[in-house]
C-alpha positions in Angstrom: 149.3 156.9 123.0 153.1 157.2 123.0 154.6 157.3 126.5 156.5 160.5 127.4 160.0 160.7 128.7 162.9 163.1 128.9 166.3 162.7 127.1 168.5 163.8 130.0 167.5 166.0 132.9 167.7 169.7 133.7 168.2 171.2 137.1 164.7 170.0 138.0 164.3 166.2 137.8 161.9 164.6 135.4 158.3 165.0 136.6 154.8 164.5 135.4 151.9 167.0 135.5 148.5 165.3 135.3 145.9 166.3 132.7 143.9 169.3 133.8 141.2 171.7 132.6 141.3 175.2 134.0 140.7 178.9 133.2 143.2 181.7 133.1 144.3 184.4 130.6 145.6 182.6 127.5 148.3 184.2 125.4 149.0 184.0 121.7 152.2 185.3 120.2 152.6 186.0 116.5 155.6 187.2 114.4 154.7 190.4 112.5 156.9 191.3 109.5 157.4 195.0 109.4 157.8 195.1 105.6 160.7 195.4 103.1 163.3 192.8 102.1 165.5 193.2 105.1 162.9 194.1 107.7 162.8 192.1 110.9 159.9 190.6 112.7 158.3 191.9 115.9 156.5 189.9 118.5 152.8 190.7 118.9 150.8 189.3 121.8 147.1 188.9 122.3 145.2 187.2 125.1 141.8 186.1 126.2 140.3 183.9 128.9 138.3 180.7 128.6 138.5 177.2 130.0 141.1 175.0 128.3 142.8 171.7 128.9 146.3 170.4 129.1 147.2 166.8 128.4 149.4 164.9 130.8 153.0 166.2 130.5 156.3 164.6 131.5 159.3 166.9 131.3 162.4 168.4 132.9 163.7 172.0 132.9 166.3 174.3 134.5 163.9 176.8 136.1 162.4 176.3 139.5 159.3 174.1 140.0 157.6 176.8 142.1 158.2 179.3 139.2 156.7 176.7 136.8 153.4 176.6 138.8 153.3 180.3 139.6 154.1 181.4 136.0 151.9 178.9 134.1 149.3 181.6 133.2 152.0 183.7 131.7 153.0 181.1 129.1 151.8 181.2 125.5 150.3 177.9 124.3 148.0 176.7 121.6 144.8 174.8 121.5 141.7 174.3 119.3 139.6 177.3 119.9 136.5 175.5 118.6 136.8 173.1 121.5 139.5 174.5 123.9 138.7 172.2 126.8 138.7 169.0 124.7 141.8 167.2 123.4 141.8 166.1 119.8 141.0 162.4 119.0 
């Protein structure tokens, strides 16, 4: 497994979140084309709840760490719906 690192730091220093499995509403966002040659896309959101996992993550960012923890359940992310709580091999 390739070690993670950051290239520079944001307002929050580089930190690591351990791997975790948990349950909360899980959002999916898609781009829906409204039709026509010059039509724009609109965002469409859907959500559901089930246990899912996150691999260990090392990163940095400009928003507050408290907001990161508090707002985690509001973030869209992807996983394998056939096995949402298991990381791929």
